C-alpha positions as CSV (number, residue, x, y, z in Angstrom):
1,X,-0.1,-0.2,0.3
2,X,3.2,2.2,0.7
3,X,4.4,1.3,-2.7
4,X,1.8,3.3,-4.9
5,X,2.4,6.8,-3.6
6,X,6.2,6.2,-4.4
7,X,5.4,5.3,-8.1
8,X,2.7,8.0,-8.5
9,X,5.8,10.5,-7.8
10,X,8.1,8.7,-9.7
11,X,5.7,9.5,-12.6
12,X,5.6,12.8,-11.7
13,X,9.4,13.1,-11.7
14,X,9.7,12.5,-15.8
15,X,7.3,15.8,-16.6
16,X,9.3,17.6,-13.9
17,X,12.2,16.8,-15.6
18,X,11.2,17.3,-19.2
19,X,10.1,20.7,-17.8
20,X,13.2,21.7,-16.4
21,X,15.4,20.4,-19.2
22,X,13.0,22.9,-21.9
23,X,13.7,25.5,-19.5
24,X,17.0,25.2,-19.3
25,X,17.2,25.0,-23.3
26,X,15.3,28.1,-22.8
27,X,17.8,30.0,-20.7
28,X,20.5,28.5,-23.0
29,X,18.8,30.3,-26.3
30,X,18.5,33.4,-24.8
31,X,22.0,33.8,-23.0
32,X,23.7,34.5,-25.6
33,X,21.8,37.5,-27.2
34,X,21.4,39.0,-23.6
35,X,25.1,38.7,-23.2
36,X,27.2,41.4,-21.5
37,X,26.5,44.9,-23.2
38,X,29.0,46.5,-24.5
39,X,31.1,48.7,-21.7
40,X,29.7,52.4,-23.0
41,X,26.4,51.1,-23.3
42,X,26.7,49.6,-19.4
43,X,28.0,52.7,-18.2
44,X,25.1,54.9,-20.2
45,X,22.3,53.0,-19.3
46,X,23.7,52.5,-15.7
47,X,22.5,55.9,-15.2
48,X,18.6,55.0,-15.4
49,X,16.9,54.9,-12.5
50,X,15.4,51.9,-11.9
51,X,11.4,51.4,-11.9
52,X,11.5,55.3,-13.9
53,X,11.5,55.5,-17.3
54,X,13.6,58.0,-16.7
55,X,17.6,59.1,-17.4
56,X,19.2,60.1,-14.3
57,X,21.9,62.3,-15.5
58,X,21.8,65.2,-12.9
59,X,24.3,67.3,-13.3
60,X,26.0,65.5,-16.3
61,X,28.3,68.4,-17.8
62,X,27.6,71.0,-15.1
63,X,29.2,68.9,-12.3
64,X,32.4,68.3,-14.2
65,X,33.4,71.9,-14.7
66,X,32.0,73.2,-11.5
67,X,32.4,70.9,-9.3
68,X,30.6,68.6,-6.9
69,X,30.0,71.4,-4.3
70,X,28.2,73.9,-6.5
71,X,26.6,71.6,-9.0
72,X,24.8,70.3,-6.0
73,X,24.0,72.7,-4.8
74,X,22.3,74.0,-8.3
75,X,18.2,73.4,-8.9
76,X,17.1,70.4,-10.2
77,X,15.2,70.8,-13.4
78,X,13.4,67.9,-15.0
79,X,13.3,67.7,-18.7
80,X,10.2,65.3,-20.0
81,X,11.2,63.9,-23.5
82,X,10.1,61.1,-25.6
83,X,13.4,59.3,-26.6
84,X,12.0,57.6,-29.8
85,X,12.5,60.7,-31.9
86,X,15.6,60.9,-34.3
87,X,17.2,62.9,-34.6
88,X,15.6,64.9,-31.9
89,X,15.5,63.0,-29.0
90,X,16.7,59.6,-28.8
91,X,18.9,56.8,-27.5
92,X,22.5,56.5,-28.8
93,X,22.4,52.5,-30.0
94,X,26.1,52.7,-29.4
95,X,26.5,54.0,-26.1
96,X,22.9,54.0,-25.0
97,X,22.8,57.6,-23.7
98,X,20.2,59.7,-24.3
99,X,21.2,62.3,-27.1
100,X,19.9,64.0,-30.0
101,X,19.3,67.8,-30.9
102,X,16.8,68.7,-28.0
103,X,18.7,66.9,-25.7
104,X,21.8,68.9,-26.4
105,X,20.4,72.1,-26.6
106,X,18.3,71.4,-23.3
107,X,22.2,70.5,-21.8
108,X,23.5,73.9,-22.8
109,X,20.3,75.6,-21.9
110,X,20.8,74.1,-18.7
111,X,25.0,74.9,-18.4
112,X,24.3,78.5,-19.3
113,X,21.2,78.5,-16.4
114,X,22.9,76.7,-13.6
115,X,20.7,73.9,-13.1
116,X,20.8,70.2,-13.2
117,X,18.8,68.1,-15.2
118,X,16.7,64.8,-14.7
119,X,15.5,63.4,-18.0
120,X,12.1,61.0,-17.9
121,X,11.4,59.3,-21.1
122,X,7.3,58.9,-22.2
123,X,5.6,58.4,-25.5
124,X,4.5,61.7,-26.8
125,X,0.7,61.7,-26.0
126,X,2.1,61.6,-22.4
127,X,4.0,64.4,-22.0
128,X,2.2,67.1,-21.8
129,X,-0.4,65.3,-19.1
130,X,3.0,64.7,-16.9
131,X,3.8,68.1,-17.6
132,X,0.4,69.1,-16.0
133,X,0.7,67.0,-12.8
134,X,4.0,68.5,-12.1
135,X,5.9,65.0,-13.1
136,X,8.1,67.3,-15.3
137,X,9.2,71.2,-15.1
138,X,9.5,71.0,-18.9
139,X,9.0,69.5,-22.3
140,X,11.9,69.2,-25.0
141,X,10.5,67.5,-27.9
142,X,10.4,70.0,-30.9
143,X,6.8,70.8,-29.1
144,X,5.3,73.1,-32.2
145,X,3.9,76.6,-30.9
146,X,0.2,77.1,-31.5
147,X,-2.4,79.1,-29.8
148,X,-4.0,76.4,-28.4
149,X,-1.1,75.6,-26.8
150,X,0.2,78.8,-25.7
151,X,-3.4,79.2,-24.1
152,X,-2.5,76.4,-21.4
153,X,1.5,76.6,-21.0
154,X,4.4,79.4,-21.3
155,X,6.9,78.8,-24.1
156,X,10.7,79.7,-24.2
157,X,12.2,81.7,-27.4
158,X,12.0,78.9,-30.6
159,X,15.2,77.2,-31.0
160,X,14.5,75.2,-34.2
161,X,12.4,76.6,-37.2
162,X,11.2,73.8,-39.4
163,X,7.8,73.3,-42.4
164,X,6.4,70.0,-42.3
165,X,5.9,67.6,-45.3
166,X,3.4,65.2,-46.3
167,X,4.8,61.5,-46.5
168,X,2.8,58.4,-48.9
169,X,3.6,55.4,-50.2
170,X,5.6,55.5,-53.2
171,X,3.9,54.2,-55.6
172,X,0.8,56.5,-54.2
173,X,0.8,59.7,-57.0
174,X,-2.4,60.8,-55.5
175,X,-1.2,63.2,-52.8
176,X,1.0,65.8,-53.4
177,X,-0.3,68.4,-51.0
178,X,-2.8,69.1,-48.4
179,X,-5.8,69.6,-50.4
180,X,-5.3,65.9,-51.2
181,X,-5.9,64.8,-48.4
182,X,-8.8,65.1,-47.4
183,X,-10.8,62.2,-47.3
184,X,-7.9,60.3,-46.9
185,X,-6.8,58.7,-44.1
186,X,-3.5,60.0,-42.1
187,X,-1.7,58.1,-38.9
188,X,-0.7,60.7,-36.7
189,X,0.7,61.3,-32.7
190,X,-2.6,62.2,-30.8
191,X,-1.4,65.6,-29.3
192,X,0.9,66.4,-32.2
193,X,1.0,69.7,-33.8
194,X,0.8,68.2,-37.5
195,X,-2.1,66.0,-36.3
196,X,-4.2,69.3,-36.3
197,X,-2.7,70.2,-39.6
198,X,-4.2,67.0,-41.3
199,X,-7.5,67.6,-39.4
200,X,-7.9,70.7,-40.9
201,X,-6.9,69.8,-44.6
202,X,-10.0,67.1,-44.1
203,X,-8.1,63.9,-43.1
204,X,-9.7,61.2,-41.1
205,X,-6.5,60.4,-38.2
206,X,-5.8,57.3,-37.2
207,X,-3.3,57.7,-33.9
208,X,-0.1,56.3,-33.5
209,X,2.6,56.3,-30.8
210,X,5.3,57.6,-33.9
211,X,6.6,58.3,-36.9
212,X,8.0,54.6,-36.8
213,X,4.3,53.1,-36.9
214,X,3.1,55.8,-39.1
215,X,5.8,54.9,-41.5
216,X,5.4,51.1,-41.0
217,X,1.3,51.6,-41.7
218,X,1.7,53.6,-45.0
219,X,4.1,50.8,-46.0
220,X,1.7,48.3,-45.3
221,X,-1.1,50.0,-47.4
222,X,-3.1,50.7,-43.8
223,X,-3.4,54.1,-44.2
224,X,-2.4,56.9,-46.7
225,X,-0.3,59.6,-45.2
226,X,1.3,61.2,-42.9
227,X,1.8,64.6,-42.0
228,X,5.3,65.5,-39.9
229,X,8.3,67.5,-39.2
230,X,10.4,67.3,-42.6
231,X,14.0,66.8,-40.4
232,X,12.2,64.1,-38.6
233,X,11.0,62.3,-41.8
234,X,14.4,62.3,-43.6
235,X,16.2,61.2,-40.7
236,X,13.7,58.0,-40.8
237,X,14.6,57.5,-44.5
238,X,18.2,57.5,-44.2
239,X,18.2,55.3,-41.0
240,X,15.5,52.8,-42.5
241,X,16.5,52.9,-46.3
242,X,13.1,52.2,-47.0
243,X,11.9,52.7,-51.0
244,X,8.3,51.7,-49.6
245,X,7.7,55.7,-48.5
246,X,8.5,58.8,-49.5
247,X,8.2,62.7,-49.6
248,X,5.2,63.4,-51.6
249,X,4.9,67.1,-50.8
250,X,4.9,69.9,-48.2
251,X,2.4,70.6,-45.8
252,X,1.7,74.2,-47.0
253,X,4.6,77.4,-46.6
254,X,3.9,77.8,-43.0
255,X,7.6,77.7,-40.8
256,X,6.6,76.0,-37.7
257,X,8.3,77.2,-34.4
258,X,9.4,74.9,-31.8
259,X,10.3,75.6,-28.0
260,X,10.9,74.6,-24.6
261,X,7.2,73.9,-23.1
262,X,6.5,75.1,-19.0
263,X,3.8,75.5,-16.6
264,X,2.3,78.8,-16.5
265,X,3.2,78.8,-13.0
266,X,7.0,78.4,-14.6
267,X,7.3,81.8,-15.2
268,X,11.2,82.6,-13.7
269,X,12.0,78.8,-15.3
270,X,10.7,80.3,-18.6
271,X,12.7,83.7,-18.1
272,X,16.0,81.6,-17.6
273,X,16.0,79.8,-20.3
274,X,15.5,82.5,-23.0
275,X,18.3,84.3,-20.9
276,X,20.4,81.4,-21.7
277,X,19.3,80.7,-25.3
278,X,20.4,84.6,-26.3
279,X,23.4,83.9,-24.8
280,X,24.2,80.6,-26.3
281,X,22.5,82.2,-30.2
282,X,25.4,84.9,-29.5
283,X,28.4,82.9,-29.1
284,X,27.4,80.4,-31.4
285,X,26.8,77.1,-29.6
286,X,22.9,76.6,-30.8
287,X,24.6,76.9,-34.4
288,X,27.4,74.4,-33.7
289,X,24.9,72.4,-32.6
290,X,22.8,72.6,-35.2
291,X,25.7,72.1,-37.8
292,X,26.1,69.0,-36.1
293,X,22.8,67.0,-36.9
294,X,21.9,69.1,-39.9
295,X,24.3,70.5,-41.7
296,X,22.5,73.9,-41.7
297,X,21.2,76.0,-38.8
298,X,17.9,75.4,-38.4
299,X,17.8,77.8,-35.0
300,X,17.2,80.7,-37.4
301,X,14.4,81.3,-40.1
302,X,15.3,80.3,-43.3
303,X,18.3,78.1,-42.4
304,X,18.9,76.4,-46.4
305,X,18.6,72.7,-47.2
306,X,18.9,70.3,-44.2
307,X,21.1,67.5,-44.7
308,X,20.6,64.7,-42.1
309,X,23.1,61.8,-40.7
310,X,20.8,58.9,-40.2
311,X,21.1,58.4,-36.8
312,X,21.8,54.2,-37.0
313,X,23.3,53.1,-39.8
314,X,25.7,49.7,-40.6
315,X,24.0,47.5,-38.5
316,X,22.0,44.1,-39.5
317,X,18.9,43.2,-38.0
318,X,21.0,40.2,-36.2
319,X,23.4,43.2,-34.7
320,X,20.3,45.1,-33.5
321,X,18.9,42.3,-31.9
322,X,22.2,41.2,-30.4
323,X,23.0,44.6,-29.1
324,X,18.8,45.2,-27.6
325,X,18.6,41.6,-25.8
326,X,20.6,43.0,-23.0
327,X,18.8,46.1,-22.6
328,X,15.3,44.4,-23.0
329,X,16.8,41.6,-20.5
330,X,17.4,44.4,-17.8
331,X,14.4,46.1,-18.0
332,X,12.7,42.9,-17.6
333,X,14.5,41.8,-14.6
334,X,14.1,45.6,-12.5
335,X,10.9,47.0,-13.9
336,X,8.7,44.0,-15.9
337,X,9.0,41.3,-13.3
338,X,9.2,43.5,-9.7
339,X,6.1,45.2,-11.2
340,X,4.2,42.1,-11.7
341,X,5.3,40.8,-8.4
342,X,4.6,43.3,-6.3
343,X,1.2,44.4,-8.0
344,X,0.1,40.7,-7.7
345,X,0.9,39.9,-4.1
346,X,-0.8,43.1,-3.0
347,X,-3.7,42.7,-5.3
348,X,-3.8,39.3,-4.2
349,X,-4.5,40.8,-0.7
350,X,-7.4,42.9,-1.9
351,X,-9.4,40.2,-3.6
352,X,-9.3,38.2,-0.4
353,X,-10.5,41.2,2.1
354,X,-12.9,42.1,-1.0
355,X,-13.7,38.7,-1.4
356,X,-14.8,38.3,2.2
357,X,-17.0,41.5,2.3
358,X,-18.8,40.5,-0.6
359,X,-19.4,37.1,1.4
360,X,-20.6,39.3,4.6
361,X,-24.2,39.7,5.7
362,X,-23.4,43.7,6.3
363,X,-24.4,45.6,3.4
364,X,-21.6,48.1,4.6
365,X,-19.2,45.6,4.0
366,X,-20.8,44.0,1.0
367,X,-22.1,47.1,-0.9
368,X,-18.6,48.9,-1.2
369,X,-17.1,45.7,-2.0
370,X,-19.9,45.3,-5.2
371,X,-18.8,48.9,-6.3
372,X,-15.5,48.4,-6.5
373,X,-15.5,45.3,-7.9
374,X,-18.1,47.0,-10.7
375,X,-15.2,49.9,-11.5
376,X,-12.2,47.7,-12.2
377,X,-14.7,45.4,-13.9
378,X,-16.0,47.8,-16.1
379,X,-13.2,50.3,-16.9
380,X,-9.8,49.9,-19.2
381,X,-6.9,49.7,-17.3
382,X,-5.3,52.2,-19.0
383,X,-8.0,54.8,-18.0
384,X,-6.9,53.5,-14.4
385,X,-3.4,54.1,-14.7
386,X,-3.9,57.6,-16.1
387,X,-6.5,58.4,-13.1
388,X,-3.9,56.7,-10.4
389,X,-1.0,58.6,-12.4
390,X,-2.0,61.9,-13.6
391,X,-5.5,62.3,-11.5
392,X,-4.4,62.1,-8.1
393,X,-1.9,65.1,-8.5
394,X,-4.3,67.2,-8.6
395,X,-5.7,65.9,-5.6
396,X,-2.2,66.5,-3.8
397,X,-1.6,62.8,-3.7
398,X,2.1,62.6,-5.9
399,X,3.2,59.3,-6.0
400,X,6.5,58.2,-8.4
401,X,6.0,56.4,-11.3
402,X,6.5,52.8,-10.1
403,X,4.2,53.0,-7.1
404,X,1.5,54.4,-9.2
405,X,2.2,51.8,-11.5
406,X,2.0,49.1,-8.8
407,X,-1.0,51.1,-7.2
408,X,-3.4,50.8,-10.3
409,X,-2.1,47.0,-11.1
410,X,-2.9,45.9,-7.8
411,X,-6.1,47.4,-7.8
412,X,-6.8,46.2,-11.0
413,X,-5.8,42.6,-9.6
414,X,-7.9,42.9,-6.7
415,X,-11.4,43.9,-8.5
416,X,-10.7,40.6,-11.0
417,X,-9.3,38.2,-8.2
418,X,-12.0,39.1,-5.5
419,X,-14.6,37.8,-7.6
420,X,-12.3,34.1,-8.4
421,X,-11.7,33.6,-4.7
422,X,-15.4,34.5,-4.2
423,X,-16.7,31.8,-6.3
424,X,-13.8,29.3,-5.2
425,X,-15.1,29.8,-1.3
426,X,-18.6,29.4,-2.5
427,X,-17.7,26.1,-4.0
428,X,-16.9,24.2,-1.0
429,X,-19.6,22.1,0.5
430,X,-21.7,23.7,3.0
431,X,-21.6,20.8,5.2
432,X,-18.0,21.6,5.9
433,X,-19.4,24.7,7.5
434,X,-21.8,22.9,9.4
435,X,-19.4,20.1,10.5
436,X,-17.1,22.9,12.0
437,X,-19.5,24.9,13.6
438,X,-20.6,20.9,15.5
439,X,-16.7,20.6,16.4
440,X,-17.0,24.0,18.3
441,X,-15.3,26.6,15.4
442,X,-16.1,29.8,15.3
443,X,-16.8,31.7,12.0
444,X,-13.1,32.9,11.5
445,X,-11.5,29.8,12.6
446,X,-13.5,27.6,10.2
447,X,-12.9,30.1,7.2
448,X,-8.8,30.1,7.7
449,X,-8.7,26.1,8.7
450,X,-11.1,24.5,6.7
451,X,-13.0,26.4,3.8
452,X,-10.0,28.8,2.7
453,X,-7.5,26.0,2.4
454,X,-10.0,23.9,0.5
455,X,-10.7,27.4,-1.6
456,X,-7.0,28.1,-2.9
457,X,-6.9,24.3,-4.5
458,X,-10.0,25.5,-6.6
459,X,-8.8,29.0,-6.8
460,X,-5.0,28.1,-8.1
461,X,-5.9,28.0,-11.9
462,X,-7.9,31.0,-12.6
463,X,-5.6,33.1,-10.3
464,X,-2.3,32.0,-12.2
465,X,-4.6,33.4,-15.7
466,X,-4.8,36.4,-13.8
467,X,-1.1,36.2,-13.1
468,X,-0.3,35.7,-16.9
469,X,-2.5,38.4,-18.3
470,X,-0.6,41.0,-15.2
471,X,2.7,40.2,-16.8
472,X,1.5,41.5,-19.9
473,X,-0.5,44.4,-19.0
474,X,2.6,45.6,-17.3
475,X,3.4,47.3,-21.0
476,X,0.8,49.4,-20.6
477,X,3.2,50.9,-17.7
478,X,5.5,53.3,-19.7
479,X,2.2,55.6,-20.4
480,X,2.8,56.4,-16.9
481,X,6.8,57.0,-17.5
482,X,7.8,53.6,-15.9
483,X,10.6,51.8,-17.9
484,X,9.8,48.2,-18.3
485,X,10.3,45.1,-21.5
486,X,7.8,46.5,-23.9
487,X,9.3,50.1,-23.5
488,X,12.7,49.3,-24.1
489,X,11.8,47.7,-27.3
490,X,9.9,50.6,-28.8
491,X,13.2,53.3,-28.0
492,X,15.6,50.9,-29.9
493,X,12.6,50.2,-32.5
494,X,12.6,53.8,-32.9
495,X,16.3,54.6,-33.8
496,X,17.0,51.5,-35.9
497,X,13.3,50.5,-37.7
498,X,14.2,46.8,-37.3
499,X,10.3,46.9,-35.5
500,X,9.6,43.2,-36.5
501,X,12.6,41.8,-35.2
502,X,12.7,43.5,-32.1
503,X,9.0,43.3,-31.2
504,X,9.6,39.3,-32.0
505,X,12.3,39.5,-29.0
506,X,9.9,40.9,-26.4
507,X,7.7,38.6,-27.5
508,X,9.7,36.0,-26.9
509,X,10.7,37.2,-23.4
510,X,7.0,37.7,-22.2
511,X,6.6,33.9,-23.5
512,X,9.6,32.9,-21.2
513,X,8.4,34.3,-18.2
514,X,4.7,32.7,-18.9
515,X,5.9,29.6,-19.8
516,X,7.9,29.5,-16.1
517,X,4.7,31.1,-14.1
518,X,2.8,28.1,-15.9
519,X,5.5,25.9,-14.8
520,X,5.4,27.0,-11.1
521,X,1.7,26.7,-11.4
522,X,1.3,23.2,-12.2
523,X,3.9,22.3,-9.3
524,X,1.3,24.3,-6.6
525,X,-1.6,22.7,-8.1
526,X,0.1,18.9,-7.3
527,X,1.0,20.0,-4.1
528,X,-2.4,21.5,-2.8
529,X,-3.9,18.2,-4.4
530,X,-2.3,16.0,-2.7
531,X,-4.8,15.5,0.1
532,X,-7.6,15.9,-2.0
533,X,-10.4,13.3,-2.4
């Protein structure tokens, strides 16, 4: 009779060994990709703050010149930028440092004005909410001045003059001017100035995150065109070498002006920036930076023909994947996984409390629990992230990016897992409660010793599915300025334009994490099911 459990355990040893072998093979396949990063890359990226999508470079240039004591006394100015908009703001594929025309200009301004800088990267559509919520102090991302923005923000003296162009498929000969966009579909960033230009021309708008996505949609025939800055388009064409899209014409004759954007309450900071820009223009620093990137001085009107050097050339797709594998793995280990673990554990605690409240006969507990579950399950996770990160500061609660993401994800997990736990508790036969009462157990003793252990066995599979979904949901955290695996892939794709390869690599990383969780789920199910009848 005792030999049967031994045979059963022996039978289980084979699938366990097989799972371990598969896991080792997966890790072995990924290690060559995620080998040690180049020294320059490690040094450059090591300056990023853990858990935030920030490139903390406090006093990078100023501190070297004025010494640690003076640098430490300078005010820290938080700069919001995309980091995915070459040649203005992007991550250098060789060094891993945040660079670009706008980045060099704002660093020069900081040196002149006596600021220390802290860079925060985010999608373009998240930059203005971050400025409104006090998450950053200024925006340096080719922010075009227009009347709507001037009504809400302060702008510095313009430091770039450019014009818009219309981009279409190479074989499209029907669109050559803004008038031709009427009734056509244009791919645009939601808060970009060029989006309004396309709307005014009568185009239907398909919102995207950036120029690289817009170009991909045009090449695939999903949209007809995009309107964007001529310099950014030239850089994309040089970097990608794409022959599937072309510049079809100019977006009017109007010259657009780009400047730093500030909150209305930051007049002093804006004035300091203006004084610094005037000094940099006078001593030729702005012209020197512009010549470096464009072969012309775009800091003044009528700068002449712009010549853009590609932000990323000479690397094969395999080299791009190899160079990006380690940064992506690093962000998975310090961003995606901690975010998942913390959010799931806190979410489970919330879920258990809410589930018990739902089972309570007291309406004071039951009704709030019902409302909480209804709100969480009835609203998108993306909206919940925005409310926690951008909405709470209006109520005086300003959480760091990582904590805000953890809170939103935990609340989301709690809403869904609460119903799973409640259903698991209700599935325990009623006779168990009656038997526990018969032997003298009170309600909480019955729950803790009899009901919850059995409910846990029932809840493991659906809760594991919740955990797997959470791993993938962390990819939304970039909208609240959190660095995680998918955001790192987006940053690399913006410069290299190897979108397919990098997104497939990101998918592989997610799959490996989910597969490991699935192995853990199987082991946990076997453990809690040992005493099941």
